[in-house]
Every structure is written in structure tokens, then in C-alpha cells.
N, CA, C, O and the ligand as a Tripos MOL2 file, in Angstrom:
@<TRIPOS>MOLECULE
protein
  305   303    77     0     0
PROTEIN
NO_CHARGES

@<TRIPOS>ATOM
      1 N          -5.8960   15.1060   -9.9100 N.3       1 MET1
      2 CA         -5.9270   13.6430  -10.0000 C.3       1 MET1
      3 C          -6.9910   13.0740   -9.0680 C.2       1 MET1
      4 O          -7.3820   13.6870   -8.0740 O.2       1 MET1
      5 N          -7.4340   11.8910   -9.4280 N.am      2 LYS2
      6 CA         -8.3220   11.1540   -8.5280 C.3       2 LYS2
      7 C          -7.5230   10.0050   -7.9310 C.2       2 LYS2
      8 O          -6.6540    9.4220   -8.5790 O.2       2 LYS2
      9 N          -7.8390    9.6980   -6.6900 N.am      3 CYS3
     10 CA         -7.1640    8.5870   -6.0200 C.3       3 CYS3
     11 C          -7.3300    7.3090   -6.8450 C.2       3 CYS3
     12 O          -8.4270    6.9770   -7.2930 O.2       3 CYS3
     13 N          -6.2040    6.5970   -7.0350 N.am      4 LEU4
     14 CA         -6.2440    5.3840   -7.8530 C.3       4 LEU4
     15 C          -7.0300    4.2660   -7.1800 C.2       4 LEU4
     16 O          -7.4760    3.3220   -7.8320 O.2       4 LEU4
     17 N          -7.1900    4.3870   -5.8760 N.am      5 VAL5
     18 CA         -7.8770    3.3200   -5.1380 C.3       5 VAL5
     19 C          -9.3700    3.6160   -4.9900 C.2       5 VAL5
     20 O         -10.2100    2.7610   -5.2720 O.2       5 VAL5
     21 N          -9.6960    4.8360   -4.5440 N.am      6 CYS6
     22 CA        -11.1080    5.1070   -4.2150 C.3       6 CYS6
     23 C         -11.7420    6.1920   -5.0950 C.2       6 CYS6
     24 O         -12.9130    6.5280   -4.9200 O.2       6 CYS6
     25 N         -10.9640    6.7390   -6.0440 N.am      7 GLN7
     26 CA        -11.4750    7.7460   -7.0000 C.3       7 GLN7
     27 C         -11.8230    9.0870   -6.3520 C.2       7 GLN7
     28 O         -12.4520    9.9390   -6.9800 O.2       7 GLN7
     29 N         -11.4170    9.2690   -5.1120 N.am      8 GLU8
     30 CA        -11.6520   10.5600   -4.4790 C.3       8 GLU8
     31 C         -10.6240   11.5630   -5.0030 C.2       8 GLU8
     32 O          -9.5200   11.1750   -5.3840 O.2       8 GLU8
     33 N         -10.9730   12.8270   -5.0250 N.am      9 GLU9
     34 CA        -10.0650   13.8700   -5.4920 C.3       9 GLU9
     35 C          -8.8560   13.9440   -4.5500 C.2       9 GLU9
     36 O          -9.0250   13.9480   -3.3310 O.2       9 GLU9
     37 N          -7.6270   14.0040   -5.1110 N.am     10 THR10
     38 CA         -6.4320   14.1000   -4.2690 C.3      10 THR10
     39 C          -6.1920   15.5440   -3.8480 C.2      10 THR10
     40 O          -6.7090   16.4780   -4.4610 O.2      10 THR10
     41 N          -5.3910   15.7120   -2.7800 N.am     11 GLU11
     42 CA         -5.1090   17.0620   -2.2890 C.3      11 GLU11
     43 C          -4.2740   17.8520   -3.2850 C.2      11 GLU11
     44 O          -4.5600   19.0170   -3.5610 O.2      11 GLU11
     45 N          -3.2330   17.2060   -3.8260 N.am     12 LYS12
     46 CA         -2.3680   17.8690   -4.8000 C.3      12 LYS12
     47 C          -2.5450   17.1990   -6.1560 C.2      12 LYS12
     48 O          -2.7550   15.9890   -6.2370 O.2      12 LYS12
     49 N          -2.4570   18.0060   -7.2350 N.am     13 PRO13
     50 CA         -2.6940   17.4600   -8.5820 C.3      13 PRO13
     51 C          -1.7490   16.3160   -8.9440 C.2      13 PRO13
     52 O          -2.1280   15.4220   -9.7010 O.2      13 PRO13
     53 N          -0.5200   16.3300   -8.4120 N.am     14 GLN14
     54 CA          0.4480   15.2970   -8.8110 C.3      14 GLN14
     55 C           0.3300   14.0190   -7.9890 C.2      14 GLN14
     56 O           0.9930   13.0260   -8.2860 O.2      14 GLN14
     57 N          -0.5060   14.0400   -6.9660 N.am     15 ASP15
     58 CA         -0.6440   12.8560   -6.1220 C.3      15 ASP15
     59 C          -1.4410   11.7580   -6.8180 C.2      15 ASP15
     60 O          -2.3750   12.0230   -7.5750 O.2      15 ASP15
     61 N          -1.0470   10.5250   -6.5400 N.am     16 SER16
     62 CA         -1.7810    9.3870   -7.1080 C.3      16 SER16
     63 C          -2.8460    8.8660   -6.1600 C.2      16 SER16
     64 O          -3.7410    8.1220   -6.5600 O.2      16 SER16
     65 N          -2.7390    9.2700   -4.8810 N.am     17 TYR17
     66 CA         -3.6720    8.7500   -3.8830 C.3      17 TYR17
     67 C          -4.2540    9.8760   -3.0420 C.2      17 TYR17
     68 O          -3.6310   10.9280   -2.9020 O.2      17 TYR17
     69 N          -5.4270    9.6710   -2.4880 N.am     18 CYS18
     70 CA         -6.0000   10.6160   -1.5390 C.3      18 CYS18
     71 C          -5.1680   10.5580   -0.2530 C.2      18 CYS18
     72 O          -4.2860    9.7080   -0.1260 O.2      18 CYS18
     73 N          -5.4400   11.4480    0.6920 N.am     19 SER19
     74 CA         -4.5820   11.5210    1.8720 C.3      19 SER19
     75 C          -4.6260   10.2180    2.6720 C.2      19 SER19
     76 O          -3.5960    9.7740    3.1800 O.2      19 SER19
     77 N          -5.7860    9.6100    2.7900 N.am     20 ALA20
     78 CA         -5.9020    8.3750    3.5790 C.3      20 ALA20
     79 C          -5.1250    7.2300    2.9220 C.2      20 ALA20
     80 O          -4.3900    6.5090    3.5970 O.2      20 ALA20
     81 N          -5.2890    7.0650    1.6130 N.am     21 HIS21
     82 CA         -4.5810    5.9800    0.9350 C.3      21 HIS21
     83 C          -3.1070    6.3070    0.7650 C.2      21 HIS21
     84 O          -2.2670    5.4070    0.7600 O.2      21 HIS21
     85 N          -2.7850    7.5960    0.6260 N.am     22 GLY22
     86 CA         -1.3900    8.0110    0.5510 C.3      22 GLY22
     87 C          -0.6470    7.6350    1.8260 C.2      22 GLY22
     88 O           0.4840    7.1500    1.7960 O.2      22 GLY22
     89 N          -1.3240    7.8770    2.9530 N.am     23 ARG23
     90 CA         -0.7170    7.5530    4.2430 C.3      23 ARG23
     91 C          -0.5570    6.0340    4.3830 C.2      23 ARG23
     92 O           0.4800    5.5510    4.8390 O.2      23 ARG23
     93 N          -1.5700    5.3070    3.9950 N.am     24 ALA24
     94 CA         -1.5090    3.8410    4.0790 C.3      24 ALA24
     95 C          -0.3820    3.3070    3.2030 C.2      24 ALA24
     96 O           0.3130    2.3630    3.5780 O.2      24 ALA24
     97 N          -0.2050    3.9160    2.0380 N.am     25 TYR25
     98 CA          0.8490    3.4910    1.1160 C.3      25 TYR25
     99 C           2.2360    3.7270    1.7150 C.2      25 TYR25
    100 O           3.0990    2.8510    1.6660 O.2      25 TYR25
    101 N           2.4400    4.9170    2.2800 N.am     26 VAL26
    102 CA          3.7390    5.2470    2.8880 C.3      26 VAL26
    103 C           4.0390    4.2930    4.0490 C.2      26 VAL26
    104 O           5.1570    3.7980    4.1890 O.2      26 VAL26
    105 N           3.0180    4.0450    4.8770 N.am     27 ASN27
    106 CA          3.2040    3.1310    6.0010 C.3      27 ASN27
    107 C           3.5760    1.7330    5.5210 C.2      27 ASN27
    108 O           4.4150    1.0560    6.1160 O.2      27 ASN27
    109 N           2.9410    1.3210    4.4440 N.am     28 LEU28
    110 CA          3.2010   -0.0020    3.8880 C.3      28 LEU28
    111 C           4.6370   -0.0950    3.3740 C.2      28 LEU28
    112 O           5.3250   -1.0950    3.5820 O.2      28 LEU28
    113 N           5.0710    0.9620    2.7010 N.am     29 ARG29
    114 CA          6.4430    0.9690    2.1800 C.3      29 ARG29
    115 C           7.4600    0.9150    3.3100 C.2      29 ARG29
    116 O           8.4740    0.2220    3.2200 O.2      29 ARG29
    117 N           7.1690    1.6670    4.3900 N.am     30 GLN30
    118 CA          8.0880    1.6670    5.5270 C.3      30 GLN30
    119 C           8.1120    0.2960    6.1940 C.2      30 GLN30
    120 O           9.1690   -0.2030    6.5820 O.2      30 GLN30
    121 N           6.9270   -0.3050    6.3200 N.am     31 ALA31
    122 CA          6.8450   -1.6320    6.9330 C.3      31 ALA31
    123 C           7.6110   -2.6480    6.0910 C.2      31 ALA31
    124 O           8.2940   -3.5210    6.6260 O.2      31 ALA31
    125 N           7.4910   -2.5270    4.7700 N.am     32 PHE32
    126 CA          8.1890   -3.4720    3.8950 C.3      32 PHE32
    127 C           9.7030   -3.3210    4.0350 C.2      32 PHE32
    128 O          10.4290   -4.3150    4.0710 O.2      32 PHE32
    129 N          10.1760   -2.0810    4.1150 N.am     33 ALA33
    130 CA         11.6130   -1.8370    4.2650 C.3      33 ALA33
    131 C          12.1270   -2.5300    5.5300 C.2      33 ALA33
    132 O          13.1970   -3.1370    5.5170 O.2      33 ALA33
    133 N          11.3630   -2.4360    6.6180 N.am     34 LYS34
    134 CA         11.7350   -3.0860    7.8660 C.3      34 LYS34
    135 C          11.7230   -4.6050    7.7170 C.2      34 LYS34
    136 O          12.6430   -5.2980    8.1530 O.2      34 LYS34
    137 N          10.6700   -5.0970    7.0980 N.am     35 TRP35
    138 CA         10.5090   -6.5310    6.9100 C.3      35 TRP35
    139 C          11.6010   -7.1030    6.0230 C.2      35 TRP35
    140 O          12.1640   -8.1570    6.3170 O.2      35 TRP35
    141 N          11.8920   -6.4140    4.9520 N.am     36 ALA36
    142 CA         12.8870   -6.9020    4.0080 C.3      36 ALA36
    143 C          14.2350   -7.0360    4.7050 C.2      36 ALA36
    144 O          15.0060   -7.9480    4.4040 O.2      36 ALA36
    145 N          14.5220   -6.1210    5.6440 N.am     37 THR37
    146 CA         15.7630   -6.1940    6.4030 C.3      37 THR37
    147 C          15.7560   -7.4410    7.2760 C.2      37 THR37
    148 O          16.7650   -8.1400    7.3700 O.2      37 THR37
    149 N          14.6240   -7.7220    7.9140 N.am     38 GLY38
    150 CA         14.5380   -8.8440    8.8240 C.3      38 GLY38
    151 C          14.4680  -10.1910    8.1250 C.2      38 GLY38
    152 O          15.0410  -11.1710    8.6010 O.2      38 GLY38
    153 N          13.7620  -10.2430    6.9860 N.am     39 TYR39
    154 CA         13.5180  -11.5260    6.3390 C.3      39 TYR39
    155 C          14.4230  -11.7810    5.1470 C.2      39 TYR39
    156 O          14.5300  -12.9130    4.6760 O.2      39 TYR39
    157 N          15.0730  -10.7340    4.6590 N.am     40 GLY40
    158 CA         16.0160  -10.9140    3.5590 C.3      40 GLY40
    159 C          15.3420  -11.1110    2.2140 C.2      40 GLY40
    160 O          15.4060  -10.2330    1.3550 O.2      40 GLY40
    161 N          14.6970  -12.2490    2.0200 N.am     41 THR41
    162 CA         14.2120  -12.5890    0.6860 C.3      41 THR41
    163 C          12.7080  -12.4250    0.5240 C.2      41 THR41
    164 O          12.1270  -12.9740   -0.4130 O.2      41 THR41
    165 N          12.0890  -11.7040    1.3910 N.am     42 LEU42
    166 CA         10.6360  -11.5220    1.3120 C.3      42 LEU42
    167 C          10.2530  -10.7860    0.0290 C.2      42 LEU42
    168 O          10.7740   -9.7060   -0.2530 O.2      42 LEU42
    169 N           9.3540  -11.3650   -0.7340 N.am     43 THR43
    170 CA          8.9020  -10.6900   -1.9500 C.3      43 THR43
    171 C           7.7220   -9.7720   -1.6210 C.2      43 THR43
    172 O           7.0900   -9.8980   -0.5720 O.2      43 THR43
    173 N           7.4460   -8.8600   -2.5280 N.am     44 ILE44
    174 CA          6.3510   -7.9160   -2.3010 C.3      44 ILE44
    175 C           5.0000   -8.6400   -2.2100 C.2      44 ILE44
    176 O           4.2280   -8.3520   -1.2950 O.2      44 ILE44
    177 N           4.6870   -9.5730   -3.1280 N.am     45 PRO45
    178 CA          3.3980  -10.2910   -2.9770 C.3      45 PRO45
    179 C           3.2820  -11.0400   -1.6540 C.2      45 PRO45
    180 O           2.2110  -11.0600   -1.0470 O.2      45 PRO45
    181 N           4.3750  -11.6550   -1.2010 N.am     46 GLU46
    182 CA          4.3550  -12.3590    0.0890 C.3      46 GLU46
    183 C           4.0850  -11.3910    1.2240 C.2      46 GLU46
    184 O           3.3040  -11.6610    2.1370 O.2      46 GLU46
    185 N           4.7570  -10.2570    1.1360 N.am     47 PHE47
    186 CA          4.5850   -9.2300    2.1610 C.3      47 PHE47
    187 C           3.1450   -8.7270    2.1920 C.2      47 PHE47
    188 O           2.5450   -8.6240    3.2620 O.2      47 PHE47
    189 N           2.5950   -8.4170    1.0330 N.am     48 LEU48
    190 CA          1.2250   -7.8880    0.9580 C.3      48 LEU48
    191 C           0.2210   -8.9090    1.4840 C.2      48 LEU48
    192 O          -0.7310   -8.5620    2.1830 O.2      48 LEU48
    193 N           0.4510  -10.1730    1.1350 N.am     49 GLU49
    194 CA         -0.4550  -11.2200    1.5820 C.3      49 GLU49
    195 C          -0.4170  -11.3360    3.1070 C.2      49 GLU49
    196 O          -1.4490  -11.4630    3.7650 O.2      49 GLU49
    197 N           0.7870  -11.2880    3.6410 N.am     50 HIS50
    198 CA          0.9350  -11.4280    5.0930 C.3      50 HIS50
    199 C           0.2560  -10.2720    5.8310 C.2      50 HIS50
    200 O          -0.4840  -10.4900    6.7910 O.2      50 HIS50
    201 N           0.5090   -9.0540    5.3830 N.am     51 ILE51
    202 CA         -0.0750   -7.8820    6.0460 C.3      51 ILE51
    203 C          -1.6040   -7.9090    5.9090 C.2      51 ILE51
    204 O          -2.3250   -7.5570    6.8430 O.2      51 ILE51
    205 N          -2.0860   -8.3290    4.7370 N.am     52 GLY52
    206 CA         -3.5190   -8.3810    4.5020 C.3      52 GLY52
    207 C          -4.2460   -9.3500    5.4220 C.2      52 GLY52
    208 O          -5.4390   -9.1930    5.6810 O.2      52 GLY52
    209 N          -3.5180  -10.3600    5.9200 N.am     53 LYS53
    210 CA         -4.1310  -11.3640    6.7940 C.3      53 LYS53
    211 C          -4.1700  -10.9420    8.2470 C.2      53 LYS53
    212 O          -4.8930  -11.5370    9.0480 O.2      53 LYS53
    213 N          -3.4060   -9.9280    8.5950 N.am     54 ARG54
    214 CA         -3.3460   -9.5190   10.0020 C.3      54 ARG54
    215 C          -4.6370   -8.8240   10.4110 C.2      54 ARG54
    216 O          -5.1460   -7.9660    9.6900 O.2      54 ARG54
    217 N          -5.1540   -9.1930   11.5560 N.am     55 SER55
    218 CA         -6.4380   -8.6370   11.9970 C.3      55 SER55
    219 C          -6.3300   -7.1490   12.3060 C.2      55 SER55
    220 O          -7.3220   -6.4270   12.2100 O.2      55 SER55
    221 N          -5.1360   -6.6810   12.6760 N.am     56 GLU56
    222 CA         -4.9810   -5.2750   13.0400 C.3      56 GLU56
    223 C          -4.7950   -4.3670   11.8270 C.2      56 GLU56
    224 O          -4.7410   -3.1460   11.9690 O.2      56 GLU56
    225 N          -4.6970   -4.9530   10.6450 N.am     57 THR57
    226 CA         -4.5460   -4.1460    9.4330 C.3      57 THR57
    227 C          -5.8390   -3.3770    9.1540 C.2      57 THR57
    228 O          -6.9230   -3.9590    9.1050 O.2      57 THR57
    229 N          -5.7060   -2.0770    8.9750 N.am     58 GLY58
    230 CA         -6.8760   -1.2200    8.8040 C.3      58 GLY58
    231 C          -7.5090   -1.3270    7.4210 C.2      58 GLY58
    232 O          -6.9440   -1.9150    6.4990 O.2      58 GLY58
    233 N          -8.6760   -0.7520    7.3070 N.am     59 GLU59
    234 CA         -9.4510   -0.8380    6.0760 C.3      59 GLU59
    235 C          -8.7280   -0.1800    4.9010 C.2      59 GLU59
    236 O          -8.6740   -0.7420    3.8070 O.2      59 GLU59
    237 N          -8.1680    1.0220    5.1320 N.am     60 LYS60
    238 CA         -7.4800    1.7430    4.0490 C.3      60 LYS60
    239 C          -6.2670    0.9540    3.5960 C.2      60 LYS60
    240 O          -5.9680    0.8900    2.4040 O.2      60 LYS60
    241 N          -5.5690    0.3560    4.5470 N.am     61 THR61
    242 CA         -4.3940   -0.4460    4.2030 C.3      61 THR61
    243 C          -4.8100   -1.6670    3.3950 C.2      61 THR61
    244 O          -4.1430   -2.0300    2.4260 O.2      61 THR61
    245 N          -5.8960   -2.2930    3.7860 N.am     62 ARG62
    246 CA         -6.4040   -3.4440    3.0250 C.3      62 ARG62
    247 C          -6.7350   -3.0450    1.5950 C.2      62 ARG62
    248 O          -6.4490   -3.7790    0.6490 O.2      62 ARG62
    249 N          -7.3430   -1.8710    1.4510 N.am     63 GLU63
    250 CA         -7.7270   -1.4210    0.1120 C.3      63 GLU63
    251 C          -6.4960   -1.1820   -0.7510 C.2      63 GLU63
    252 O          -6.4870   -1.5090   -1.9380 O.2      63 GLU63
    253 N          -5.4520   -0.6070   -0.1460 N.am     64 ILE64
    254 CA         -4.2620   -0.3320   -0.9560 C.3      64 ILE64
    255 C          -3.5120   -1.6290   -1.2370 C.2      64 ILE64
    256 O          -2.8750   -1.7540   -2.2820 O.2      64 ILE64
    257 N          -3.5750   -2.5870   -0.3310 N.am     65 ILE65
    258 CA         -2.9700   -3.9030   -0.5680 C.3      65 ILE65
    259 C          -3.6610   -4.5720   -1.7460 C.2      65 ILE65
    260 O          -3.0120   -5.1330   -2.6290 O.2      65 ILE65
    261 N          -4.9660   -4.5060   -1.7460 N.am     66 GLN66
    262 CA         -5.7590   -5.0790   -2.8390 C.3      66 GLN66
    263 C          -5.3540   -4.4380   -4.1670 C.2      66 GLN66
    264 O          -5.1410   -5.1170   -5.1710 O.2      66 GLN66
    265 N          -5.2560   -3.1090   -4.1360 N.am     67 PHE67
    266 CA         -4.8950   -2.3630   -5.3420 C.3      67 PHE67
    267 C          -3.5000   -2.7530   -5.8390 C.2      67 PHE67
    268 O          -3.2990   -2.9780   -7.0330 O.2      67 PHE67
    269 N          -2.5380   -2.8290   -4.9110 N.am     68 LEU68
    270 CA         -1.1610   -3.1350   -5.3020 C.3      68 LEU68
    271 C          -1.0150   -4.5840   -5.7710 C.2      68 LEU68
    272 O          -0.1640   -4.8920   -6.6060 O.2      68 LEU68
    273 N          -1.8460   -5.4590   -5.2310 N.am     69 SER69
    274 CA         -1.8190   -6.8550   -5.6800 C.3      69 SER69
    275 C          -2.2670   -6.9480   -7.1300 C.2      69 SER69
    276 O          -1.7400   -7.7480   -7.9030 O.2      69 SER69
    277 N          -3.2420   -6.1240   -7.4910 N.am     70 GLU70
    278 CA         -3.7600   -6.1450   -8.8450 C.3      70 GLU70
    279 C          -2.9230   -5.2870   -9.7930 C.2      70 GLU70
    280 O          -2.9500   -5.4890  -11.0070 O.2      70 GLU70
    281 N          -2.1910   -4.3420   -9.2420 N.am     71 ASN71
    282 CA         -1.3650   -3.4330  -10.0620 C.3      71 ASN71
    283 C           0.0500   -3.3750   -9.5040 C.2      71 ASN71
    284 O           0.4500   -2.3550   -8.9430 O.2      71 ASN71
    285 N           0.8160   -4.4590   -9.6510 N.am     72 PRO72
    286 CA          2.1610   -4.5310   -9.0390 C.3      72 PRO72
    287 C           3.0930   -3.4310   -9.5450 C.2      72 PRO72
    288 O           4.0390   -3.0520   -8.8550 O.2      72 PRO72
    289 N           2.8270   -2.9170  -10.7510 N.am     73 SER73
    290 CA          3.7220   -1.8850  -11.2900 C.3      73 SER73
    291 C           3.6020   -0.5760  -10.5040 C.2      73 SER73
    292 O           4.4540    0.3020  -10.6370 O.2      73 SER73
    293 N           2.5490   -0.4390   -9.6850 N.am     74 ARG74
    294 CA          2.3710    0.7640   -8.8760 C.3      74 ARG74
    295 C           3.3040    0.7720   -7.6690 C.2      74 ARG74
    296 O           3.4790    1.8000   -7.0140 O.2      74 ARG74
    297 N           3.8930   -0.3700   -7.3860 N.am     75 TRP75
    298 CA          4.8360   -0.4520   -6.2780 C.3      75 TRP75
    299 C           6.2040   -0.0580   -6.8340 C.2      75 TRP75
    300 O           6.9780   -0.9060   -7.2770 O.2      75 TRP75
    301 N           6.4860    1.2450   -6.8010 N.am     76 THR76
    302 CA          7.7510    1.6930   -7.3920 C.3      76 THR76
    303 C           8.6420    2.3360   -6.3590 C.2      76 THR76
    304 O           9.7470    2.7710   -6.6810 O.2      76 THR76
    305 ZN         -8.2200    6.9600   -1.7740 Zn       77 ZN77
@<TRIPOS>BOND
     1     1     2 1
     2     2     3 1
     3     3     4 2
     4     3     5 am
     5     5     6 1
     6     6     7 1
     7     7     8 2
     8     7     9 am
     9     9    10 1
    10    10    11 1
    11    11    12 2
    12    11    13 am
    13    13    14 1
    14    14    15 1
    15    15    16 2
    16    15    17 am
    17    17    18 1
    18    18    19 1
    19    19    20 2
    20    19    21 am
    21    21    22 1
    22    22    23 1
    23    23    24 2
    24    23    25 am
    25    25    26 1
    26    26    27 1
    27    27    28 2
    28    27    29 am
    29    29    30 1
    30    30    31 1
    31    31    32 2
    32    31    33 am
    33    33    34 1
    34    34    35 1
    35    35    36 2
    36    35    37 am
    37    37    38 1
    38    38    39 1
    39    39    40 2
    40    39    41 am
    41    41    42 1
    42    42    43 1
    43    43    44 2
    44    43    45 am
    45    45    46 1
    46    46    47 1
    47    47    48 2
    48    47    49 am
    49    49    50 1
    50    50    51 1
    51    51    52 2
    52    51    53 am
    53    53    54 1
    54    54    55 1
    55    55    56 2
    56    55    57 am
    57    57    58 1
    58    58    59 1
    59    59    60 2
    60    59    61 am
    61    61    62 1
    62    62    63 1
    63    63    64 2
    64    63    65 am
    65    65    66 1
    66    66    67 1
    67    67    68 2
    68    67    69 am
    69    69    70 1
    70    70    71 1
    71    71    72 2
    72    71    73 am
    73    73    74 1
    74    74    75 1
    75    75    76 2
    76    75    77 am
    77    77    78 1
    78    78    79 1
    79    79    80 2
    80    79    81 am
    81    81    82 1
    82    82    83 1
    83    83    84 2
    84    83    85 am
    85    85    86 1
    86    86    87 1
    87    87    88 2
    88    87    89 am
    89    89    90 1
    90    90    91 1
    91    91    92 2
    92    91    93 am
    93    93    94 1
    94    94    95 1
    95    95    96 2
    96    95    97 am
    97    97    98 1
    98    98    99 1
    99    99   100 2
   100    99   101 am
   101   101   102 1
   102   102   103 1
   103   103   104 2
   104   103   105 am
   105   105   106 1
   106   106   107 1
   107   107   108 2
   108   107   109 am
   109   109   110 1
   110   110   111 1
   111   111   112 2
   112   111   113 am
   113   113   114 1
   114   114   115 1
   115   115   116 2
   116   115   117 am
   117   117   118 1
   118   118   119 1
   119   119   120 2
   120   119   121 am
   121   121   122 1
   122   122   123 1
   123   123   124 2
   124   123   125 am
   125   125   126 1
   126   126   127 1
   127   127   128 2
   128   127   129 am
   129   129   130 1
   130   130   131 1
   131   131   132 2
   132   131   133 am
   133   133   134 1
   134   134   135 1
   135   135   136 2
   136   135   137 am
   137   137   138 1
   138   138   139 1
   139   139   140 2
   140   139   141 am
   141   141   142 1
   142   142   143 1
   143   143   144 2
   144   143   145 am
   145   145   146 1
   146   146   147 1
   147   147   148 2
   148   147   149 am
   149   149   150 1
   150   150   151 1
   151   151   152 2
   152   151   153 am
   153   153   154 1
   154   154   155 1
   155   155   156 2
   156   155   157 am
   157   157   158 1
   158   158   159 1
   159   159   160 2
   160   159   161 am
   161   161   162 1
   162   162   163 1
   163   163   164 2
   164   163   165 am
   165   165   166 1
   166   166   167 1
   167   167   168 2
   168   167   169 am
   169   169   170 1
   170   170   171 1
   171   171   172 2
   172   171   173 am
   173   173   174 1
   174   174   175 1
   175   175   176 2
   176   175   177 am
   177   177   178 1
   178   178   179 1
   179   179   180 2
   180   179   181 am
   181   181   182 1
   182   182   183 1
   183   183   184 2
   184   183   185 am
   185   185   186 1
   186   186   187 1
   187   187   188 2
   188   187   189 am
   189   189   190 1
   190   190   191 1
   191   191   192 2
   192   191   193 am
   193   193   194 1
   194   194   195 1
   195   195   196 2
   196   195   197 am
   197   197   198 1
   198   198   199 1
   199   199   200 2
   200   199   201 am
   201   201   202 1
   202   202   203 1
   203   203   204 2
   204   203   205 am
   205   205   206 1
   206   206   207 1
   207   207   208 2
   208   207   209 am
   209   209   210 1
   210   210   211 1
   211   211   212 2
   212   211   213 am
   213   213   214 1
   214   214   215 1
   215   215   216 2
   216   215   217 am
   217   217   218 1
   218   218   219 1
   219   219   220 2
   220   219   221 am
   221   221   222 1
   222   222   223 1
   223   223   224 2
   224   223   225 am
   225   225   226 1
   226   226   227 1
   227   227   228 2
   228   227   229 am
   229   229   230 1
   230   230   231 1
   231   231   232 2
   232   231   233 am
   233   233   234 1
   234   234   235 1
   235   235   236 2
   236   235   237 am
   237   237   238 1
   238   238   239 1
   239   239   240 2
   240   239   241 am
   241   241   242 1
   242   242   243 1
   243   243   244 2
   244   243   245 am
   245   245   246 1
   246   246   247 1
   247   247   248 2
   248   247   249 am
   249   249   250 1
   250   250   251 1
   251   251   252 2
   252   251   253 am
   253   253   254 1
   254   254   255 1
   255   255   256 2
   256   255   257 am
   257   257   258 1
   258   258   259 1
   259   259   260 2
   260   259   261 am
   261   261   262 1
   262   262   263 1
   263   263   264 2
   264   263   265 am
   265   265   266 1
   266   266   267 1
   267   267   268 2
   268   267   269 am
   269   269   270 1
   270   270   271 1
   271   271   272 2
   272   271   273 am
   273   273   274 1
   274   274   275 1
   275   275   276 2
   276   275   277 am
   277   277   278 1
   278   278   279 1
   279   279   280 2
   280   279   281 am
   281   281   282 1
   282   282   283 1
   283   283   284 2
   284   283   285 am
   285   285   286 1
   286   286   287 1
   287   287   288 2
   288   287   289 am
   289   289   290 1
   290   290   291 1
   291   291   292 2
   292   291   293 am
   293   293   294 1
   294   294   295 1
   295   295   296 2
   296   295   297 am
   297   297   298 1
   298   298   299 1
   299   299   300 2
   300   299   301 am
   301   301   302 1
   302   302   303 1
   303   303   304 2
@<TRIPOS>SUBSTRUCTURE
     1 MET1         2 RESIDUE 1 A MET
     2 LYS2         6 RESIDUE 1 A LYS
     3 CYS3        10 RESIDUE 1 A CYS
     4 LEU4        14 RESIDUE 1 A LEU
     5 VAL5        18 RESIDUE 1 A VAL
     6 CYS6        22 RESIDUE 1 A CYS
     7 GLN7        26 RESIDUE 1 A GLN
     8 GLU8        30 RESIDUE 1 A GLU
     9 GLU9        34 RESIDUE 1 A GLU
    10 THR10       38 RESIDUE 1 A THR
    11 GLU11       42 RESIDUE 1 A GLU
    12 LYS12       46 RESIDUE 1 A LYS
    13 PRO13       50 RESIDUE 1 A PRO
    14 GLN14       54 RESIDUE 1 A GLN
    15 ASP15       58 RESIDUE 1 A ASP
    16 SER16       62 RESIDUE 1 A SER
    17 TYR17       66 RESIDUE 1 A TYR
    18 CYS18       70 RESIDUE 1 A CYS
    19 SER19       74 RESIDUE 1 A SER
    20 ALA20       78 RESIDUE 1 A ALA
    21 HIS21       82 RESIDUE 1 A HIS
    22 GLY22       86 RESIDUE 1 A GLY
    23 ARG23       90 RESIDUE 1 A ARG
    24 ALA24       94 RESIDUE 1 A ALA
    25 TYR25       98 RESIDUE 1 A TYR
    26 VAL26      102 RESIDUE 1 A VAL
    27 ASN27      106 RESIDUE 1 A ASN
    28 LEU28      110 RESIDUE 1 A LEU
    29 ARG29      114 RESIDUE 1 A ARG
    30 GLN30      118 RESIDUE 1 A GLN
    31 ALA31      122 RESIDUE 1 A ALA
    32 PHE32      126 RESIDUE 1 A PHE
    33 ALA33      130 RESIDUE 1 A ALA
    34 LYS34      134 RESIDUE 1 A LYS
    35 TRP35      138 RESIDUE 1 A TRP
    36 ALA36      142 RESIDUE 1 A ALA
    37 THR37      146 RESIDUE 1 A THR
    38 GLY38      150 RESIDUE 1 A GLY
    39 TYR39      154 RESIDUE 1 A TYR
    40 GLY40      158 RESIDUE 1 A GLY
    41 THR41      162 RESIDUE 1 A THR
    42 LEU42      166 RESIDUE 1 A LEU
    43 THR43      170 RESIDUE 1 A THR
    44 ILE44      174 RESIDUE 1 A ILE
    45 PRO45      178 RESIDUE 1 A PRO
    46 GLU46      182 RESIDUE 1 A GLU
    47 PHE47      186 RESIDUE 1 A PHE
    48 LEU48      190 RESIDUE 1 A LEU
    49 GLU49      194 RESIDUE 1 A GLU
    50 HIS50      198 RESIDUE 1 A HIS
    51 ILE51      202 RESIDUE 1 A ILE
    52 GLY52      206 RESIDUE 1 A GLY
    53 LYS53      210 RESIDUE 1 A LYS
    54 ARG54      214 RESIDUE 1 A ARG
    55 SER55      218 RESIDUE 1 A SER
    56 GLU56      222 RESIDUE 1 A GLU
    57 THR57      226 RESIDUE 1 A THR
    58 GLY58      230 RESIDUE 1 A GLY
    59 GLU59      234 RESIDUE 1 A GLU
    60 LYS60      238 RESIDUE 1 A LYS
    61 THR61      242 RESIDUE 1 A THR
    62 ARG62      246 RESIDUE 1 A ARG
    63 GLU63      250 RESIDUE 1 A GLU
    64 ILE64      254 RESIDUE 1 A ILE
    65 ILE65      258 RESIDUE 1 A ILE
    66 GLN66      262 RESIDUE 1 A GLN
    67 PHE67      266 RESIDUE 1 A PHE
    68 LEU68      270 RESIDUE 1 A LEU
    69 SER69      274 RESIDUE 1 A SER
    70 GLU70      278 RESIDUE 1 A GLU
    71 ASN71      282 RESIDUE 1 A ASN
    72 PRO72      286 RESIDUE 1 A PRO
    73 SER73      290 RESIDUE 1 A SER
    74 ARG74      294 RESIDUE 1 A ARG
    75 TRP75      298 RESIDUE 1 A TRP
    76 THR76      302 RESIDUE 1 A THR
    77 ZN77       305 GROUP 0 **** ****
């Protein structure tokens, strides 16, 4: 497979993302789980928008946020 975000070859054939974007995706999911607990009704688009605005958000995370905003069905 090629990474859905940057088209780089993935480490494992069944992976949808390269290692850098895979890690960013997992971190994002974990952050959302924490946020959802704290905020209760936070939606995924709201969450992505908020994280995308933070100055400390890294480049890979921004790229995966962009991707997930355009492809919400990938957030499974
Ligand atoms: Zn990638």
C-alpha cells in the first residue's frame, strides 16, 4: 500500500499510512479520546479544527488533519 496522505510506501502491506502518518493518526485518536471525555459533546471536525490551530501541532499531524477533514470516512 501507499500512504493515503503522502503516497509513500507503507511498512506493511495492510497499512493505510506510512510510519510517520500512522503515528500521527494514533496520537490524534488518543488525543480525541481524552478530549471527548473532557468535553463530552466535542465533534470530530471541531476537534480537528482545534488541534490544527495549535502552534505546537507538528507538520505530519497537520497533514493527517487535512486528510481526515477531506475524508471523514477514514476516521473509523
Ligand atoms: Zn505518509
